[in-house]
CHARMM internal coordinates of N, CA and C (Angstrom, degrees):
IC EDIT
DIST 1 N 1 CA 1.4472
DIST 1 CA 1 C 1.5300
ANGL 1 N 1 CA 1 C 110.47
DIST 1 C 2 N 1.3441
ANGL 1 CA 1 C 2 N 116.21
DIHE 1 N 1 CA 1 C 2 N -34.94
DIST 2 N 2 CA 1.4595
ANGL 1 C 2 N 2 CA 120.31
DIHE 1 CA 1 C 2 N 2 CA -179.39
DIST 2 CA 2 C 1.5189
ANGL 2 N 2 CA 2 C 112.20
DIHE 1 C 2 N 2 CA 2 C -61.61
DIST 2 C 3 N 1.3380
ANGL 2 CA 2 C 3 N 116.74
DIHE 2 N 2 CA 2 C 3 N -38.98
DIST 3 N 3 CA 1.4580
ANGL 2 C 3 N 3 CA 120.60
DIHE 2 CA 2 C 3 N 3 CA -179.67
DIST 3 CA 3 C 1.5332
ANGL 3 N 3 CA 3 C 110.10
DIHE 2 C 3 N 3 CA 3 C -65.27
DIST 3 C 4 N 1.3380
ANGL 3 CA 3 C 4 N 115.84
DIHE 3 N 3 CA 3 C 4 N -41.61
DIST 4 N 4 CA 1.4615
ANGL 3 C 4 N 4 CA 120.13
DIHE 3 CA 3 C 4 N 4 CA 178.12
DIST 4 CA 4 C 1.5228
ANGL 4 N 4 CA 4 C 110.29
DIHE 3 C 4 N 4 CA 4 C -61.86
DIST 4 C 5 N 1.3287
ANGL 4 CA 4 C 5 N 117.06
DIHE 4 N 4 CA 4 C 5 N -44.18
DIST 5 N 5 CA 1.4649
ANGL 4 C 5 N 5 CA 121.66
DIHE 4 CA 4 C 5 N 5 CA -179.93
DIST 5 CA 5 C 1.5216
ANGL 5 N 5 CA 5 C 110.84
DIHE 4 C 5 N 5 CA 5 C -61.91
DIST 5 C 6 N 1.3472
ANGL 5 CA 5 C 6 N 116.96
DIHE 5 N 5 CA 5 C 6 N -39.88
DIST 6 N 6 CA 1.4666
ANGL 5 C 6 N 6 CA 121.10
DIHE 5 CA 5 C 6 N 6 CA 177.48
DIST 6 CA 6 C 1.5255
ANGL 6 N 6 CA 6 C 110.44
DIHE 5 C 6 N 6 CA 6 C -60.68
DIST 6 C 7 N 1.3310
ANGL 6 CA 6 C 7 N 117.22
DIHE 6 N 6 CA 6 C 7 N -41.51
DIST 7 N 7 CA 1.4718
ANGL 6 C 7 N 7 CA 121.13
DIHE 6 CA 6 C 7 N 7 CA 178.59
DIST 7 CA 7 C 1.5263
ANGL 7 N 7 CA 7 C 111.14
DIHE 6 C 7 N 7 CA 7 C -64.04
DIST 7 C 8 N 1.3229
ANGL 7 CA 7 C 8 N 116.04
DIHE 7 N 7 CA 7 C 8 N -41.72
DIST 8 N 8 CA 1.4613
ANGL 7 C 8 N 8 CA 120.83
DIHE 7 CA 7 C 8 N 8 CA 178.99
DIST 8 CA 8 C 1.5273
ANGL 8 N 8 CA 8 C 109.78
DIHE 7 C 8 N 8 CA 8 C -63.03
DIST 8 C 9 N 1.3195
ANGL 8 CA 8 C 9 N 116.37
DIHE 8 N 8 CA 8 C 9 N -45.57
DIST 9 N 9 CA 1.4618
ANGL 8 C 9 N 9 CA 120.28
DIHE 8 CA 8 C 9 N 9 CA -179.70
DIST 9 CA 9 C 1.5339
ANGL 9 N 9 CA 9 C 110.91
DIHE 8 C 9 N 9 CA 9 C -63.70
DIST 9 C 10 N 1.3232
ANGL 9 CA 9 C 10 N 116.49
DIHE 9 N 9 CA 9 C 10 N -42.32
DIST 10 N 10 CA 1.4692
ANGL 9 C 10 N 10 CA 119.98
DIHE 9 CA 9 C 10 N 10 CA 179.45
DIST 10 CA 10 C 1.5238
ANGL 10 N 10 CA 10 C 109.99
DIHE 9 C 10 N 10 CA 10 C -62.30
DIST 10 C 11 N 1.3032
ANGL 10 CA 10 C 11 N 116.50
DIHE 10 N 10 CA 10 C 11 N -40.79
DIST 11 N 11 CA 1.4673
ANGL 10 C 11 N 11 CA 120.65
DIHE 10 CA 10 C 11 N 11 CA 178.15
DIST 11 CA 11 C 1.5266
ANGL 11 N 11 CA 11 C 110.75
DIHE 10 C 11 N 11 CA 11 C -63.30
DIST 11 C 12 N 1.3099
ANGL 11 CA 11 C 12 N 117.01
DIHE 11 N 11 CA 11 C 12 N -42.25
DIST 12 N 12 CA 1.4619
ANGL 11 C 12 N 12 CA 120.83
DIHE 11 CA 11 C 12 N 12 CA 178.78
DIST 12 CA 12 C 1.5204
ANGL 12 N 12 CA 12 C 111.39
DIHE 11 C 12 N 12 CA 12 C -65.74
DIST 12 C 13 N 1.3227
ANGL 12 CA 12 C 13 N 116.75
DIHE 12 N 12 CA 12 C 13 N -39.04
DIST 13 N 13 CA 1.4709
ANGL 12 C 13 N 13 CA 120.71
DIHE 12 CA 12 C 13 N 13 CA 177.71
DIST 13 CA 13 C 1.5218
ANGL 13 N 13 CA 13 C 109.65
DIHE 12 C 13 N 13 CA 13 C -62.90
DIST 13 C 14 N 1.3156
ANGL 13 CA 13 C 14 N 116.60
DIHE 13 N 13 CA 13 C 14 N -44.70
DIST 14 N 14 CA 1.4696
ANGL 13 C 14 N 14 CA 120.77
DIHE 13 CA 13 C 14 N 14 CA 179.74
DIST 14 CA 14 C 1.5319
ANGL 14 N 14 CA 14 C 110.62
DIHE 13 C 14 N 14 CA 14 C -63.73
DIST 14 C 15 N 1.3238
ANGL 14 CA 14 C 15 N 116.99
DIHE 14 N 14 CA 14 C 15 N -41.59
DIST 15 N 15 CA 1.4687
ANGL 14 C 15 N 15 CA 120.72
DIHE 14 CA 14 C 15 N 15 CA 178.10
DIST 15 CA 15 C 1.5256
ANGL 15 N 15 CA 15 C 110.64
DIHE 14 C 15 N 15 CA 15 C -59.87
DIST 15 C 16 N 1.3150
ANGL 15 CA 15 C 16 N 116.75
DIHE 15 N 15 CA 15 C 16 N -43.40
DIST 16 N 16 CA 1.4588
ANGL 15 C 16 N 16 CA 120.36
DIHE 15 CA 15 C 16 N 16 CA 179.73
DIST 16 CA 16 C 1.5223
ANGL 16 N 16 CA 16 C 111.95
DIHE 15 C 16 N 16 CA 16 C -66.52
DIST 16 C 17 N 1.3393
ANGL 16 CA 16 C 17 N 116.26
DIHE 16 N 16 CA 16 C 17 N -37.40
DIST 17 N 17 CA 1.4659
ANGL 16 C 17 N 17 CA 120.32
DIHE 16 CA 16 C 17 N 17 CA 178.25
DIST 17 CA 17 C 1.5242
ANGL 17 N 17 CA 17 C 110.07
DIHE 16 C 17 N 17 CA 17 C -61.92
DIST 17 C 18 N 1.3171
ANGL 17 CA 17 C 18 N 115.77
DIHE 17 N 17 CA 17 C 18 N -45.11
DIST 18 N 18 CA 1.4651
ANGL 17 C 18 N 18 CA 120.44
DIHE 17 CA 17 C 18 N 18 CA -179.72
DIST 18 CA 18 C 1.5253
ANGL 18 N 18 CA 18 C 110.39
DIHE 17 C 18 N 18 CA 18 C -63.34
DIST 18 C 19 N 1.3204
ANGL 18 CA 18 C 19 N 116.55
DIHE 18 N 18 CA 18 C 19 N -42.34
DIST 19 N 19 CA 1.4592
ANGL 18 C 19 N 19 CA 120.06
DIHE 18 CA 18 C 19 N 19 CA -179.94
DIST 19 CA 19 C 1.5222
ANGL 19 N 19 CA 19 C 111.41
DIHE 18 C 19 N 19 CA 19 C -67.34
DIST 19 C 20 N 1.3263
ANGL 19 CA 19 C 20 N 116.84
DIHE 19 N 19 CA 19 C 20 N -31.59
DIST 20 N 20 CA 1.4595
ANGL 19 C 20 N 20 CA 121.17
DIHE 19 CA 19 C 20 N 20 CA -177.43
DIST 20 CA 20 C 1.5216
ANGL 20 N 20 CA 20 C 112.45
DIHE 19 C 20 N 20 CA 20 C -70.81
DIST 20 C 21 N 1.3181
ANGL 20 CA 20 C 21 N 116.83
DIHE 20 N 20 CA 20 C 21 N -28.72
DIST 21 N 21 CA 1.4676
ANGL 20 C 21 N 21 CA 119.21
DIHE 20 CA 20 C 21 N 21 CA 178.84
DIST 21 CA 21 C 1.5311
ANGL 21 N 21 CA 21 C 108.64
DIHE 20 C 21 N 21 CA 21 C -67.91
DIST 21 C 22 N 1.2862
ANGL 21 CA 21 C 22 N 115.36
DIHE 21 N 21 CA 21 C 22 N 143.59
DIST 22 N 22 CA 1.4587
ANGL 21 C 22 N 22 CA 118.02
DIHE 21 CA 21 C 22 N 22 CA 178.82
DIST 22 CA 22 C 1.5252
ANGL 22 N 22 CA 22 C 109.88
DIHE 21 C 22 N 22 CA 22 C -75.16
DIST 22 C 23 N 1.2836
ANGL 22 CA 22 C 23 N 115.84
DIHE 22 N 22 CA 22 C 23 N 157.92
DIST 23 N 23 CA 1.4584
ANGL 22 C 23 N 23 CA 121.59
DIHE 22 CA 22 C 23 N 23 CA 179.11
DIST 23 CA 23 C 1.5312
ANGL 23 N 23 CA 23 C 109.97
DIHE 22 C 23 N 23 CA 23 C -60.38
DIST 23 C 24 N 1.3114
ANGL 23 CA 23 C 24 N 116.51
DIHE 23 N 23 CA 23 C 24 N -39.46
DIST 24 N 24 CA 1.4632
ANGL 23 C 24 N 24 CA 120.08
DIHE 23 CA 23 C 24 N 24 CA -179.36
DIST 24 CA 24 C 1.5176
ANGL 24 N 24 CA 24 C 111.42
DIHE 23 C 24 N 24 CA 24 C -62.28
DIST 24 C 25 N 1.3261
ANGL 24 CA 24 C 25 N 116.77
DIHE 24 N 24 CA 24 C 25 N -42.06
DIST 25 N 25 CA 1.4672
ANGL 24 C 25 N 25 CA 120.56
DIHE 24 CA 24 C 25 N 25 CA 178.75
DIST 25 CA 25 C 1.5194
ANGL 25 N 25 CA 25 C 110.86
DIHE 24 C 25 N 25 CA 25 C -64.17
DIST 25 C 26 N 1.3193
ANGL 25 CA 25 C 26 N 115.97
DIHE 25 N 25 CA 25 C 26 N -42.39
DIST 26 N 26 CA 1.4601
ANGL 25 C 26 N 26 CA 119.91
DIHE 25 CA 25 C 26 N 26 CA -179.73
DIST 26 CA 26 C 1.5183
ANGL 26 N 26 CA 26 C 110.72
DIHE 25 C 26 N 26 CA 26 C -65.51
DIST 26 C 27 N 1.3339
ANGL 26 CA 26 C 27 N 117.54
DIHE 26 N 26 CA 26 C 27 N -41.73
DIST 27 N 27 CA 1.4646
ANGL 26 C 27 N 27 CA 120.96
DIHE 26 CA 26 C 27 N 27 CA 178.93
DIST 27 CA 27 C 1.5292
ANGL 27 N 27 CA 27 C 109.94
DIHE 26 C 27 N 27 CA 27 C -65.13
DIST 27 C 28 N 1.3210
ANGL 27 CA 27 C 28 N 117.69
DIHE 27 N 27 CA 27 C 28 N -43.02
DIST 28 N 28 CA 1.4647
ANGL 27 C 28 N 28 CA 121.04
DIHE 27 CA 27 C 28 N 28 CA 178.67
DIST 28 CA 28 C 1.5266
ANGL 28 N 28 CA 28 C 110.38
DIHE 27 C 28 N 28 CA 28 C -60.62
DIST 28 C 29 N 1.3167
ANGL 28 CA 28 C 29 N 116.26
DIHE 28 N 28 CA 28 C 29 N -42.14
DIST 29 N 29 CA 1.4636
ANGL 28 C 29 N 29 CA 120.30
DIHE 28 CA 28 C 29 N 29 CA 178.70
DIST 29 CA 29 C 1.5317
ANGL 29 N 29 CA 29 C 110.37
DIHE 28 C 29 N 29 CA 29 C -63.54
DIST 29 C 30 N 1.3077
ANGL 29 CA 29 C 30 N 117.03
DIHE 29 N 29 CA 29 C 30 N -44.93
DIST 30 N 30 CA 1.4646
ANGL 29 C 30 N 30 CA 120.87
DIHE 29 CA 29 C 30 N 30 CA 179.63
DIST 30 CA 30 C 1.5291
ANGL 30 N 30 CA 30 C 111.53
DIHE 29 C 30 N 30 CA 30 C -63.42
DIST 30 C 31 N 1.3316
ANGL 30 CA 30 C 31 N 116.50
DIHE 30 N 30 CA 30 C 31 N -40.08
DIST 31 N 31 CA 1.4619
ANGL 30 C 31 N 31 CA 119.69
DIHE 30 CA 30 C 31 N 31 CA 178.25
DIST 31 CA 31 C 1.5249
ANGL 31 N 31 CA 31 C 111.00
DIHE 30 C 31 N 31 CA 31 C -64.16
DIST 31 C 32 N 1.3318
ANGL 31 CA 31 C 32 N 116.44
DIHE 31 N 31 CA 31 C 32 N -39.91
DIST 32 N 32 CA 1.4624
ANGL 31 C 32 N 32 CA 120.91
DIHE 31 CA 31 C 32 N 32 CA 178.11
DIST 32 CA 32 C 1.5264
ANGL 32 N 32 CA 32 C 110.74
DIHE 31 C 32 N 32 CA 32 C -64.36
DIST 32 C 33 N 1.3228
ANGL 32 CA 32 C 33 N 116.37
DIHE 32 N 32 CA 32 C 33 N -44.19
DIST 33 N 33 CA 1.4603
ANGL 32 C 33 N 33 CA 120.22
DIHE 32 CA 32 C 33 N 33 CA 179.13
DIST 33 CA 33 C 1.5276
ANGL 33 N 33 CA 33 C 110.99
DIHE 32 C 33 N 33 CA 33 C -65.10
DIST 33 C 34 N 1.3172
ANGL 33 CA 33 C 34 N 117.64
DIHE 33 N 33 CA 33 C 34 N -38.48
DIST 34 N 34 CA 1.4613
ANGL 33 C 34 N 34 CA 121.17
DIHE 33 CA 33 C 34 N 34 CA 177.73
DIST 34 CA 34 C 1.5170
ANGL 34 N 34 CA 34 C 110.45
DIHE 33 C 34 N 34 CA 34 C -62.85
DIST 34 C 35 N 1.3135
ANGL 34 CA 34 C 35 N 117.08
DIHE 34 N 34 CA 34 C 35 N -43.53
DIST 35 N 35 CA 1.4576
ANGL 34 C 35 N 35 CA 121.13
DIHE 34 CA 34 C 35 N 35 CA 179.03
DIST 35 CA 35 C 1.5258
ANGL 35 N 35 CA 35 C 110.93
DIHE 34 C 35 N 35 CA 35 C -61.55
DIST 35 C 36 N 1.3263
ANGL 35 CA 35 C 36 N 117.05
DIHE 35 N 35 CA 35 C 36 N -44.49
DIST 36 N 36 CA 1.4641
ANGL 35 C 36 N 36 CA 120.98
DIHE 35 CA 35 C 36 N 36 CA 178.39
DIST 36 CA 36 C 1.5275
ANGL 36 N 36 CA 36 C 110.65
DIHE 35 C 36 N 36 CA 36 C -62.53
DIST 36 C 37 N 1.3163
ANGL 36 CA 36 C 37 N 116.61
DIHE 36 N 36 CA 36 C 37 N -41.78
DIST 37 N 37 CA 1.4566
ANGL 36 C 37 N 37 CA 121.22
DIHE 36 CA 36 C 37 N 37 CA 179.94
DIST 37 CA 37 C 1.5251
ANGL 37 N 37 CA 37 C 110.69
DIHE 36 C 37 N 37 CA 37 C -64.07
DIST 37 C 38 N 1.3310
ANGL 37 CA 37 C 38 N 117.06
DIHE 37 N 37 CA 37 C 38 N -42.78
DIST 38 N 38 CA 1.4566
ANGL 37 C 38 N 38 CA 120.82
DIHE 37 CA 37 C 38 N 38 CA 178.65
DIST 38 CA 38 C 1.5248
ANGL 38 N 38 CA 38 C 111.43
DIHE 37 C 38 N 38 CA 38 C -63.60
DIST 38 C 39 N 1.3344
ANGL 38 CA 38 C 39 N 116.96
DIHE 38 N 38 CA 38 C 39 N -41.60
DIST 39 N 39 CA 1.4628
ANGL 38 C 39 N 39 CA 120.72
DIHE 38 CA 38 C 39 N 39 CA 178.75
DIST 39 CA 39 C 1.5259
ANGL 39 N 39 CA 39 C 110.67
DIHE 38 C 39 N 39 CA 39 C -63.52
DIST 39 C 40 N 1.3243
ANGL 39 CA 39 C 40 N 116.49
DIHE 39 N 39 CA 39 C 40 N -42.03
DIST 40 N 40 CA 1.4537
ANGL 39 C 40 N 40 CA 120.49
DIHE 39 CA 39 C 40 N 40 CA 178.40
DIST 40 CA 40 C 1.5247
ANGL 40 N 40 CA 40 C 110.87
DIHE 39 C 40 N 40 CA 40 C -65.05
DIST 40 C 41 N 1.3198
ANGL 40 CA 40 C 41 N 117.12
DIHE 40 N 40 CA 40 C 41 N -40.07
DIST 41 N 41 CA 1.4612
ANGL 40 C 41 N 41 CA 121.50
DIHE 40 CA 40 C 41 N 41 CA 178.55
DIST 41 CA 41 C 1.5235
ANGL 41 N 41 CA 41 C 111.17
DIHE 40 C 41 N 41 CA 41 C -62.02
DIST 41 C 42 N 1.3147
ANGL 41 CA 41 C 42 N 117.08
DIHE 41 N 41 CA 41 C 42 N -42.67
DIST 42 N 42 CA 1.4626
ANGL 41 C 42 N 42 CA 121.20
DIHE 41 CA 41 C 42 N 42 CA 178.91
DIST 42 CA 42 C 1.5297
ANGL 42 N 42 CA 42 C 110.64
DIHE 41 C 42 N 42 CA 42 C -63.97
DIST 42 C 43 N 1.3369
ANGL 42 CA 42 C 43 N 117.14
DIHE 42 N 42 CA 42 C 43 N -44.83
DIST 43 N 43 CA 1.4643
ANGL 42 C 43 N 43 CA 120.59
DIHE 42 CA 42 C 43 N 43 CA 178.26
DIST 43 CA 43 C 1.5262
ANGL 43 N 43 CA 43 C 110.92
DIHE 42 C 43 N 43 CA 43 C -61.86
DIST 43 C 44 N 1.3236
ANGL 43 CA 43 C 44 N 115.70
DIHE 43 N 43 CA 43 C 44 N -41.51
DIST 44 N 44 CA 1.4589
ANGL 43 C 44 N 44 CA 120.62
DIHE 43 CA 43 C 44 N 44 CA 179.56
DIST 44 CA 44 C 1.5272
ANGL 44 N 44 CA 44 C 110.75
DIHE 43 C 44 N 44 CA 44 C -64.71
DIST 44 C 45 N 1.3226
ANGL 44 CA 44 C 45 N 116.62
DIHE 44 N 44 CA 44 C 45 N -42.63
DIST 45 N 45 CA 1.4597
ANGL 44 C 45 N 45 CA 121.18
DIHE 44 CA 44 C 45 N 45 CA 179.01
DIST 45 CA 45 C 1.5286
ANGL 45 N 45 CA 45 C 110.49
DIHE 44 C 45 N 45 CA 45 C -61.99
DIST 45 C 46 N 1.3191
ANGL 45 CA 45 C 46 N 117.49
DIHE 45 N 45 CA 45 C 46 N -44.49
DIST 46 N 46 CA 1.4588
ANGL 45 C 46 N 46 CA 120.93
DIHE 45 CA 45 C 46 N 46 CA 179.37
DIST 46 CA 46 C 1.5241
ANGL 46 N 46 CA 46 C 111.12
DIHE 45 C 46 N 46 CA 46 C -63.06
DIST 46 C 47 N 1.3235
ANGL 46 CA 46 C 47 N 116.70
DIHE 46 N 46 CA 46 C 47 N -41.73
DIST 47 N 47 CA 1.4668
ANGL 46 C 47 N 47 CA 120.26
DIHE 46 CA 46 C 47 N 47 CA 178.73
DIST 47 CA 47 C 1.5226
ANGL 47 N 47 CA 47 C 110.52
DIHE 46 C 47 N 47 CA 47 C -65.13
DIST 47 C 48 N 1.3161
ANGL 47 CA 47 C 48 N 117.30
DIHE 47 N 47 CA 47 C 48 N -40.20
DIST 48 N 48 CA 1.4615
ANGL 47 C 48 N 48 CA 121.35
DIHE 47 CA 47 C 48 N 48 CA 178.89
DIST 48 CA 48 C 1.5207
ANGL 48 N 48 CA 48 C 110.66
DIHE 47 C 48 N 48 CA 48 C -65.59
DIST 48 C 49 N 1.3289
ANGL 48 CA 48 C 49 N 116.43
DIHE 48 N 48 CA 48 C 49 N -45.22
DIST 49 N 49 CA 1.4652
ANGL 48 C 49 N 49 CA 119.93
DIHE 48 CA 48 C 49 N 49 CA 178.66
DIST 49 CA 49 C 1.5261
ANGL 49 N 49 CA 49 C 110.50
DIHE 48 C 49 N 49 CA 49 C -59.22
DIST 49 C 50 N 1.3175
ANGL 49 CA 49 C 50 N 116.06
DIHE 49 N 49 CA 49 C 50 N -42.04
DIST 50 N 50 CA 1.4558
ANGL 49 C 50 N 50 CA 120.62
DIHE 49 CA 49 C 50 N 50 CA 179.80
DIST 50 CA 50 C 1.5292
ANGL 50 N 50 CA 50 C 110.34
DIHE 49 C 50 N 50 CA 50 C -65.25
DIST 50 C 51 N 1.3183
ANGL 50 CA 50 C 51 N 116.79
DIHE 50 N 50 CA 50 C 51 N -42.09
DIST 51 N 51 CA 1.4652
ANGL 50 C 51 N 51 CA 121.97
DIHE 50 CA 50 C 51 N 51 CA -176.70
DIST 51 CA 51 C 1.5247
ANGL 51 N 51 CA 51 C 112.27
DIHE 50 C 51 N 51 CA 51 C -66.70
DIST 51 C 52 N 1.3366
ANGL 51 CA 51 C 52 N 117.05
DIHE 51 N 51 CA 51 C 52 N -39.50
DIST 52 N 52 CA 1.4667
ANGL 51 C 52 N 52 CA 119.14
DIHE 51 CA 51 C 52 N 52 CA -177.33
DIST 52 CA 52 C 1.5263
ANGL 52 N 52 CA 52 C 112.47
DIHE 51 C 52 N 52 CA 52 C -101.34
DIST 52 C 53 N 1.3378
ANGL 52 CA 52 C 53 N 116.12
DIHE 52 N 52 CA 52 C 53 N -1.13
DIST 53 N 53 CA 1.4634
ANGL 52 C 53 N 53 CA 122.61
DIHE 52 CA 52 C 53 N 53 CA 177.83
DIST 53 CA 53 C 1.5348
ANGL 53 N 53 CA 53 C 112.28
DIHE 52 C 53 N 53 CA 53 C 55.76
DIST 53 C 54 N 1.3419
ANGL 53 CA 53 C 54 N 115.48
DIHE 53 N 53 CA 53 C 54 N 46.66
DIST 54 N 54 CA 1.4611
ANGL 53 C 54 N 54 CA 121.74
DIHE 53 CA 53 C 54 N 54 CA 177.23
DIST 54 CA 54 C 1.5198
ANGL 54 N 54 CA 54 C 109.46
DIHE 53 C 54 N 54 CA 54 C -136.91
DIST 54 C 55 N 1.3418
ANGL 54 CA 54 C 55 N 115.22
DIHE 54 N 54 CA 54 C 55 N 151.10
DIST 55 N 55 CA 1.4678
ANGL 54 C 55 N 55 CA 121.64
DIHE 54 CA 54 C 55 N 55 CA 175.31
DIST 55 CA 55 C 1.5201
ANGL 55 N 55 CA 55 C 107.91
DIHE 54 C 55 N 55 CA 55 C -90.55
DIST 55 C 56 N 1.3197
ANGL 55 CA 55 C 56 N 116.83
DIHE 55 N 55 CA 55 C 56 N 99.06
DIST 56 N 56 CA 1.4770
ANGL 55 C 56 N 56 CA 121.47
DIHE 55 CA 55 C 56 N 56 CA -175.85
DIST 56 CA 56 C 1.5170
ANGL 56 N 56 CA 56 C 111.08
DIHE 55 C 56 N 56 CA 56 C -81.48
DIST 56 C 57 N 1.3251
ANGL 56 CA 56 C 57 N 118.67
DIHE 56 N 56 CA 56 C 57 N -40.99
DIST 57 N 57 CA 1.4615
ANGL 56 C 57 N 57 CA 120.80
DIHE 56 CA 56 C 57 N 57 CA -172.92
DIST 57 CA 57 C 1.5299
ANGL 57 N 57 CA 57 C 113.85
DIHE 56 C 57 N 57 CA 57 C -88.93
DIST 57 C 58 N 1.3226
ANGL 57 CA 57 C 58 N 117.84
DIHE 57 N 57 CA 57 C 58 N 0.96
DIST 58 N 58 CA 1.4602
ANGL 57 C 58 N 58 CA 120.81
DIHE 57 CA 57 C 58 N 58 CA 175.42
DIST 58 CA 58 C 1.5076
ANGL 58 N 58 CA 58 C 115.09
DIHE 57 C 58 N 58 CA 58 C 73.67
DIST 58 C 59 N 1.3299
ANGL 58 CA 58 C 59 N 117.97
DIHE 58 N 58 CA 58 C 59 N 22.04
DIST 59 N 59 CA 1.4621
ANGL 58 C 59 N 59 CA 120.08
DIHE 58 CA 58 C 59 N 59 CA 179.55
DIST 59 CA 59 C 1.5351
ANGL 59 N 59 CA 59 C 112.98
DIHE 58 C 59 N 59 CA 59 C -90.91
DIST 59 C 60 N 1.3335
ANGL 59 CA 59 C 60 N 115.71
DIHE 59 N 59 CA 59 C 60 N 2.43
DIST 60 N 60 CA 1.4540
ANGL 59 C 60 N 60 CA 120.02
DIHE 59 CA 59 C 60 N 60 CA 178.28
DIST 60 CA 60 C 1.5137
ANGL 60 N 60 CA 60 C 114.10
DIHE 59 C 60 N 60 CA 60 C 82.50
DIST 60 C 61 N 1.3205
ANGL 60 CA 60 C 61 N 117.51
DIHE 60 N 60 CA 60 C 61 N 4.03
DIST 61 N 61 CA 1.4612
ANGL 60 C 61 N 61 CA 122.66
DIHE 60 CA 60 C 61 N 61 CA -178.42
DIST 61 CA 61 C 1.5295
ANGL 61 N 61 CA 61 C 108.88
DIHE 60 C 61 N 61 CA 61 C -126.31
DIST 61 C 62 N 1.3245
ANGL 61 CA 61 C 62 N 115.22
DIHE 61 N 61 CA 61 C 62 N 135.51
DIST 62 N 62 CA 1.4767
ANGL 61 C 62 N 62 CA 120.14
DIHE 61 CA 61 C 62 N 62 CA 175.85
DIST 62 CA 62 C 1.5194
ANGL 62 N 62 CA 62 C 107.65
DIHE 61 C 62 N 62 CA 62 C -96.77
DIST 62 C 63 N 1.2909
ANGL 62 CA 62 C 63 N 116.08
DIHE 62 N 62 CA 62 C 63 N 110.93
DIST 63 N 63 CA 1.4580
ANGL 62 C 63 N 63 CA 119.36
DIHE 62 CA 62 C 63 N 63 CA 177.64
DIST 63 CA 63 C 1.4942
ANGL 63 N 63 CA 63 C 114.05
DIHE 62 C 63 N 63 CA 63 C 97.28
END
COOR INIT
IC SEED 1 N 1 CA 1 C
IC BUILD
């Protein structure tokens, strides 16, 4: 039962942490993560195009 209670408490602590952050901070964090994800996607697409020697995204360039 103690282990279950620890999980519940940890979940409540995390919920409070998330609520404590301001909306602006959360939005800034999400925007930063989106930018990183987009950059990684572009790098991955270029590597894939280079590997299979095809223009996947239709930009007229392979890789």
